[in-house]
N, C-alpha and C positions, 0 to 999 in steps of 0.2 A: 504493500500500500504506500502511495506517495505521501510526502510530508507537506500538507497544505497549511498555509499560514492562517486559514479561516476555521481551524478546528475550534469547537466550542469548549468553554470551560466546564469542568466537572463538579463545580460547587456553586451552582446557580442559587441565587436568592430572589424569589419571585414575589412581587407584591401587586395585587390587583385592587384598584379603587373604582367604585362606581361613582361617576361624577356627571351630574346633569343628564342622566339617562344614557351614559356611554361609559365604556370601560377604559381606564388608563392602566396599562400594564408596565411594570418596571422590573427589569431583570438585571441584577448586579452580577459581576464576574462573567460577563457574556462570552468573551473570547479566551482561549487558552493562552495565546501569545499576542495580546493587543499591540504591543510595541512594534511588532513586525508589520501590522496593518497601518499603524501610524507612519512608520518609515516608508511604506509603499505609497501612502498618501502624499507625503511631503518631499519625496526625493524622486524626480526634481519637483520644485514648487509648481503647483498646477497653474494654468493660465488664468488670467482674469476672465470672469464670467459675464457674457453679454456686455462687453465694454465697447462703446463706439464714441463718436465725437459728441453725442448728446449726454452721455452718461458721465457721472462724476467718479465712477469706479476707476481706481488707480490714482486718483487725485486726493479726495478727502477720506477715502477708505479703500481697502482692498478686499474684494469679494471674489474668491478663486474657487474653481470647481474642477475636480478630476472626474472624467467619465471614461471608463475603460470597459472593454469587452474581452472576455477570455473564457476558457473552459476550465472549470474547477468543480468537480462533483460535490465536494464538501460545501463550497459556497452556494451551489444550487440547492442543496438539501437544507441549508440554513434558511434560505428564502422561503422554501416550502413550509418549514416549521413555523416561521413567523406568520405566514399566510394562514395556517391552521389556527394559530392563536388569535388572530384578529378576525377570522372568518371571511377573508377576502382573498383576491388573487393578485399576484404581482403585476404591476403595470408594465407593459412592454413599451419602452421608450428608446430602444436601439442600443442601450448600454446596460450591462448587468452589475456594474459597480459605480457608485457615485459618492464622492466625498466633497464636503464644503470646508473651505479654509478662509477665514475672515478676520480682519482686524480694522480698527478705525484710528483716525488721527484727531487729536484735540483741536477743534476748529469750530467756529460758530455754525458752520453748515451742519454739524452733528450735534444738534440741540436736544440732548437726552432729557432735559427737564420738561420740555413742552411737547415732544414728539415721540411716537413709537416707530420702530423700524418695520416698515412694509408689511402690515398684516395681510394675509392672503389665505385662500383655501386651495386644497388640492383635490384630487379625484376620490380619495378615500383615506384609509389609515396611512400614517407615517411610522416608520421605525427609525429612530436616531440612536446611533451608538457613539458615545462621546469618547474622544481620544486625547484629551489634554492631560499631560503628565505633570504639569507645573504645580498642581494643587494637591498632589499626593492622594490620600484617601478622603480628602474633604470635598464636599459638594461645592458647586460654583454655578454662576448664572447659566440657565439652560434655555427652555422654550416657554414662551408666553402664549396662553390661550385667551382669546377674547370672546365676549358673549356672542352666541350664534346669531342673535337678532341684528348684530352690528355688521354682518358681512356685506361687503360692497359688491354689488352685482357687476360693476364696471370699474375694477381697480386700475390705477395707473400702471403702465407697463413697468416691469421689473427693471430697476436701475435708473429710470428716468426721474421718478418722484418717490424715492424710497422712504422718506420721512413723512409720517401722517400725524396730524394733530391728535393729541391725547383726548381731546374733547369728542373725537369721532368714534372712539372705541372704549369699551369697558373691560378692563383686565379682570378675568375671573379665576385664572389659575396660573401659577408659575411652577412648571415641572423642572426641578433642579437637575443639573447635570452632575455626573461623577465619572471619573476615569473608568472605562470599560463597562459603563452602564448603558443598557438599551432601554429606550422608552417607546411604547406603542400608544398612539392616540389617534382619534378620528380627525384627520386633517380636512375633511369635507364639512363636518358639522361645525368645527371651531375655526374661525379665523385665527391664524397663529403666525409666529415669527420668532426670530432670535430675541431673547429677553435682554435688550441692551438698555439697562436702567442705571448702570454705574460704569466706571472706567476700567473694568477688568480686562477687556479686550481692546484697549487703546494703546497705540504706539509700540508696545513690546510684544505681547502675546497674541498669537493667532488663536481663534476658536476653531478647533479641528473636530470633525465628526464624519462618520460614514452613515449613509442613509439608504433606506429602501422605501419605495412608494407602492401602495396597494390601491385597489379599486374594487367596488362590489362586483359580484358575479352577475353575468347576464341573466 
């Protein structure tokens, strides 16, 4: 049997919370060797995501994304397991591995006191595996969920107007991140985004994670 970097940990700690009629599932100790997945994500540093002449990406912040396609039966089985846990199917978007690498610069453009970072909805459940080693075993800012009734049916394009006034959304849940923690939540029901409410990921540290996207069965 080949040695895959995506082997799961053998000491999972699973917590399920029913929240506003939906399940939020947290799995600690998700991967056996998460540092190898972090290295895969960061070496080389992924390209800027949806950056063009109208975007401020690369100027006031860096939002980078790795999208890769490869054959790895362990990785494929992991996605099937998560699909079973959330009761949905994996979204087919042309790539089977996606990572986000993001940090901000202290500038008036990034007004965290009065604005939230780009609340949006996806097709279904999201699974986010956090890969920041800088905080040891401590929790750190993760994912913000906003009230379902506040979803914008016509949100601004990603990267063009990423900061949205806090008066437009009601924060209902902060799912904290932790190294090698996987969180599953309904990204269609809840507008959501990175929880950028302090300066943790400004100037020095990138926020690093690996994500899966799911959608309801036909």
